[in-house]
N, C-alpha and C positions, 0 to 999 in steps of 0.2 A: 704751735705748728699748724699750718693750714691743711685743709682737706687734701689739696693737691700733693703737698709734701708727704703726707701720711700714705697717700696712694702710691707715690713713687717708692717709698720705703718698703711697703708691702710687696710691690712688683719686684724690687730688688732682691728681697728675702726669698721670694718664691723662685726667682731665677737661680739663686744660689744653691737650692737643694740638689741641683745636678752634681755639685762637688761631693755630696755625700752618698753618691751611688754605691760605692763599695760598702760603706756602713749599712746602707738600706738593704742590700743584698744579703749581708751578713745577718741582720736582724730577722729578716723574712725566713732565711734558711734555719735560723735557730728555733723559730716557733714551729717549723715543719718537723724538726727533730723531736720537739716536745709532743707533737701529735703522733709521730711514729712510736714514741714510748708509750703513749696511751693506748695504742692499738696493739703493738707487739709485746708490751710489758718488758720483762727482762729476757727477751729472746731476739733473735735476728740481728746479732752483733755485726754480721757481714753486711747486711742491708744498711744499718745505721753508719758503719764505717765508710762504706762506698758512698753513701749520700754526703757524709761530712767531707770527704776528699773531693767529691763533685762540687760541693759548695765552695770549698777553697779555691777550686779552679774558676768558678764564676766570679768569686771576689777578686781574684788575680786578674781576670779579664776586665773587670770593672775599674780596677786600679790603673790599668794600662790605657783606658780610654778617657780618664778624667784629667783635668788640669792639675798641675802640681805646684802652681805658685799663685799668689794673690791674697787678697783680704776679703772675707766673706762674712755674711750675716751681721753687717754693721760693726765689723771688727772682732766678733767673737772668735772667729777662726782665721789663722794666718798660716797658710800653707807655703812652706819654703821648699826648695828643691831637694832638701834632705829626705823629705817624705817619699820621694821617688824610689829611693833604694831601701828605706827602712820598712815600708809596707810589704814589698815582695819578700824580704827577709823574714818578717814575722809569719807570713803565710807559709813559707817553706818549712819553718821550724815546727809550726803547728801540724803540718802534714806528716812530718817525721814522728812527731809524738804519738799520733794515732796509729803508728805501726810498731810501737814498742812490743817486745815479745810477751812481757808479763802483764800487758794491759788487756788481755783477753777478757778477763772477768769484769773490768771497768767498761769495756766497749759495748757490753750488753745493756748498759744503762744509758738511756737517751739523755738523762741529766748531766752525765759526764761529758758528753759531746756539747751539750748546751753550755755548760760552764766554761769549757775550754774556749768556745767561741766568744763568750762574754769577756774573757781575759783579753782575747785578740781584739774585740771591740774597744775595750778600754785603752789598750796600748795605741791603737790606731788613732783614737780621738786625742789622747795626751800629746802626741807629737805634733799636733796641728792647732792647739788651743792658744788663744791670745787673751784669755780671761782666767784670772786665778781661781774664780769660783768653779768654772768649768774644769779647770785642771784638777781641783779638789774632787769633784764628782767623778772624774775619769779614774783618778787614783783609788777612790773608794770602790768604784765598780771592779777594778783589778783586785783590790785587798779583800773585799768580802767574798768574791768567788774563790779567791786563793784559800781563805779560811775554811770554806766548805770542802773544797777538793782535797785539802790535806786529810780530812777525816775519812776519805773514801777507802782507806785501808780497813775500815770497820773493826778495829780492835781498840783495846783500852789505851795502848801506847799512842795510837793515832789520835784518839779523842783528846788525850792530855796535851799533845803537841798542838792540836787545833785550838784548844782553849788558851794555851800559852801564846800562840800566834795572835789570837784574837785580843787578848788583853794588852799586849804590847802594841798592836795595831791601833786599838782604840785609844790608848794614851797618846800615841803619835798623832793620830787624826785630830783629837781634841786640842792638842798643842798647836797643830798646823792651823786649825780653824780659828784658834784664838789669835794666832799671828796675822791671818788673812783680815780679821776684824780690826786689828790695830793698823794694818797697812791701809785699809779702806778709810778708817777714821782720820789718818794723817795725810793721805794723799787725795782722798775724795773719789777714788776710782779703783776698780779691780781690773781694768784693761792694762795689760802689760805694757803696751807702747805708751799709754797715757801716764802710767807710773814712771816710765823711763824718762818722759819729758819733765815730769815734776822733780825727779831726782837730779837731773842735769841742771835744773834752775835753782833747787834748794837742797843741796846734799847735806847741809848741816842742819839736822833736826834733833840734835841733842841725844838723849838716852833712849827714846822710845823706837825710833825707826830701826836702829841695829837690833834691838830686842825683838821687833816684829819680824825681821827677816830671819833671825836665828830661829825663832819658833816655827817659821815656814820651812827652814832648812831640816827641822827635826823629821818631818814627813819624808823628805828626800833621803836622809840618813837611814831611816827605817827601811825603806824599799830597796836601798842599795846594800843593806846590812853593813853599813860602816859603823865602827866603834863610836860611841858606846851603844848604838842601837842595834847590836848584832846578836844579843843574847838568845833570841828566839831561833836563830838559824840552825844551830847544830841539832837540837831536839826535832825540829820540824823536818829537816832533811833526812834524819835517821828514821823517823816514824812514818812519814808520808809515803804514798805510792811513788815508786821510782819515776814513772812517766810525768807525774804531776810535779815532782821535785825538780826534774830536768827542765820542765816548762817554766816554773816560777824562777829558776835560776838564771833564765835567759831573757825572755820577753820583757817583764817589768823592769829589769835592770837597764837594758838598752834603751827602752822607751823613756825612762826617768832621766837618763843621761842626756838624751836628745832634748827633752823638755828643759832640763836645767841649763844646758849650754845656751838654748834659745832665750830663756829667761835672763841669764846673766848678760847677754849682749843687748837684747831688746829693752830690758829695764835699766840699762846703764849702771849696773851694780858697781862698775869701776869707780863711779863718782861718789859712792857712799863714804861717810866719814870714818868708817872702820874698815880694816883690811881683812874682808871675809876670805880672801884666798889664803891668807897665812893660817886661818882657823881650819880650812879644809886640807891644807898641806899637812898640818899637824895631825888631823884625824886620818889622813891617808897613811901616814907613817905608822901611827898606832894600830890601824886596821891591818896593815901588812905584818907587823910583828905579832899581834894577837892571832891573826889567821895562821901564819907560817909556823910560829912556835907552838901553838896549840895543836896543829895537825901532826907534829912529829910523833906524838905518843898515841894516836888513834889506831884502833884495831878494826873498826867498822869502816868500810869503804865510803859509804854515803856520809857518814859523820866527817870523815877526812875531807871529802869534797865540799862540805859545808864551810870548813875553815879555809879551804882553797878559795871558795867563792868570796869570803870576807877579804882575803888577801888581794884577790884580783880586783875587787871593788876599789881597794886603795890605789891600784894602778890605774884603773879606768878613769877615776875622778881627776887624775893629772891632766887629762885633755881639757876638762873644764877649767881647771886652774890656769892653764896656759891661755885658753880662751880666744886665740886668734884662729884664722883659717887653717893653719897647719895643725894646730892642737885639736880642733873639732875633727878634721880629716883623720888624724891619727887615732883619736878616740873611736870614731866610727869603724875604722879598719880593725882596731883591736876588739871592739864589741862584736863585730861579725865573726872574726876569727875565733874569739873566745866562745861565741855561740856554737860554732861547729865543733870545737874541741870538747866543751861540756856535753853537747849532744852525744858525741861518740863515746865519751867516757861513761856517761850514764846509761847509754844503750848497752855497753858491755857489762856494766854492773847489773842491769836487768837480766841479761843473759845468764850471769853467774848466779843470781838470786833464784831464777827460775829452776836451776839445777840444784839448788839448795846450799850454795856457797855464799854466805853473807859476811863472814869475817875475812880479813886480809890473808891471815894464815891458812884459811881453807883453800887458797889458790895454789898451794905448794905443788909444784910439778905439773900443773895444768898446761903450761906453755909448751911443754915437750910433747904432750898428748894431743894438743890442738894447736900446732905451730902458727897457723894464720891467725887465730884468735889471739895468741900470745904476742905476735908481732904487731897487730893492730893496737893491742893495749899499750905496748911499749911506745908506739908512735903517739898516741894520745897523751901519755904521761910526759914525755920529753917535750911535747908541744906545750902542755900547761906549765912546764918548768921554764920554757922560753929558750929551748935549745934548737940549733939547727939540725937537720934541714927541715924544719916545720915552719908553718905560719906563725906560731907562737914567737919564734925568734924575730921575725919580720915585724910583728905587731909591737913588741917591746923595744926594738931598735927605733921604730918610728916615734913611739911615745917618749923615749929618752931623748931623741934627737930634738923633738919639739920643745921639751922641757929645757934642754941646754940652750937652744936658740933663744927661748924666752928669758932665760937668765942672763944671757949676754945683752939682751935689750933692756931689761929692767934693772938687773943688778942687785936684786934682793937676796940676802944671804940665806934666808930659809929655803930658797929654791936649790941652793947647792946641797944643803942638808937632805932635801927631798930626793935629789938626784943620787947622792951617795948611799943613803939608807935604802933607797929603792934597788940599787944594784946589790947591796948586801942581802936584802930579802930574796932577791932572785937566786942568790947562791944558797941560802938556807932552805928554799923550797925543794931543792934537789934531793934532800935527804928523805923527804917523805914521798915525793912523786916516784922516785926510783925504787921505792919499797915494793910496789906492786910487780914491776919487772923482775926484781930479786926473787920474790916468792914464785913467780911463774916459771922461771927458767933455772934458778940456782938452788933454791932451798928444796930439799927433798922431803917426801912424806912416806911413812911406812905403809899406809893404806892405799890401796889402788883406787884411783879416781877416774871417772869418765864424764865427759861433757858433750852435750849435743849442740853443735853449732850448725844450724840449718842453712840451707842455701839462700833463703830469704833474708836471714839475719846477716849472713856473710856478705850478701850483695849490698844491703843498706850500709853496713859498716864500712865496706870497701869504697863506697862512694863518698861517705864522709871523710875517710882517710885521704882519698884523692884530692878533695877540696882543701884539706889541711896542708897537704904537701904542695898543692899547686899554689897556694898563697905564699909559699917560700920561693919555689923555683920560677914561678911566673907571677910574682907579686904585682908586677906592672899591669896585669890584666885588671885586677881589683882596683888598683890605684888610678888607672885610666878611667874606669867607671866613676870612681869618687871625683876624679878631676873634672868630670863633666858637670858637677853640681856646684852651686854657689854656696860656700861655706862662710861667707861673710854674713849670711842670714839677714 
């Protein structure tokens, strides 16, 4: 390489730093939070929270002013138009997490704010990478910060859950890294587009390339809590702080799905000599059954939501299995609506826990004493079950429509099984989602119970409820936004 070419490359890389303005703002604000912690110690939660929300506003402004399409840093980053809707969604969810009612003790700690922003940074990087090693580092940033945050309940149960989360995560990371090394050895590159060109020219690589990609998929299964990499989820969800659990149930999952969909298309995984979609279809069905059947007997609301999350992961991955523009659009619609449903459900769980109600049977009769709280809980539960008039119904309708269209195009029989068993699991989920409304309004309790549902909590939950209902009655608003983006990637 000549000196002139080297100089041009350096100039190009320096010019590309503008695309990382949101990430740069995030990093600077994160270090300011650490300084605030050193100065204020475990005091000044209002100052720290206000600054964190202000930082999120700055990051959102930076996102709105940067370009959202193109290849940067000599191919390391490839920003598609999907980033334009994913980043604002991530920022909005982070802002709501900072307002959770039981997070007051956590908000005193500057490290808590810092680690939340590090997860946000990891997800923002993951959805725009074009290099598998950078994707691995982004996933590790998300994972390591998640392991630490789960222990922020500062009790024995939380530490045990954090260790279990760490051990499963370390195993998944090791297998994923070994898969990356095999892919590099076989294709000579870790650039996703270069790997795609190689696969399109030489899809038949015998035994090792399928094994390499399956090892890579292990990391994806872990972050999505797809069976068989789901075992960590129930204990982590039950023992971790509710705001943290809500956060890791949404952001990493949606970010990994976006990354995986881009990987499948850019790397031409369709040309591989083995049918990876059939493997994921099987795992999706297993995850739905494991999640829904295991949730039936749960008495702890957070543990029930863990199994719910496993079942929803099985539905969300259907969008990647379909893999066309309609499939990715349906997956993103489902992911956004699922994020709001989960956010609202965990917010109410946090309200209940703050008042001392941790078990589902503890909620007996509370819906009659706090009608608005009970109505909001019912809306979130029927939304998660996929019933009208909520966005959960619209999301599942779009996903099943995309799957059926794909089956008519491809004709693979396992797609019919995925469609039918997916509908069956939707029916099974009704039995545990409607358990909470049953206890709130129908089941009676001998002891008198009271709950404080503050104006602030009511306002936040009402806004989330409005968004969940709006995505049913005016689903075209979100669909029109999604239609503005190029899902051909």
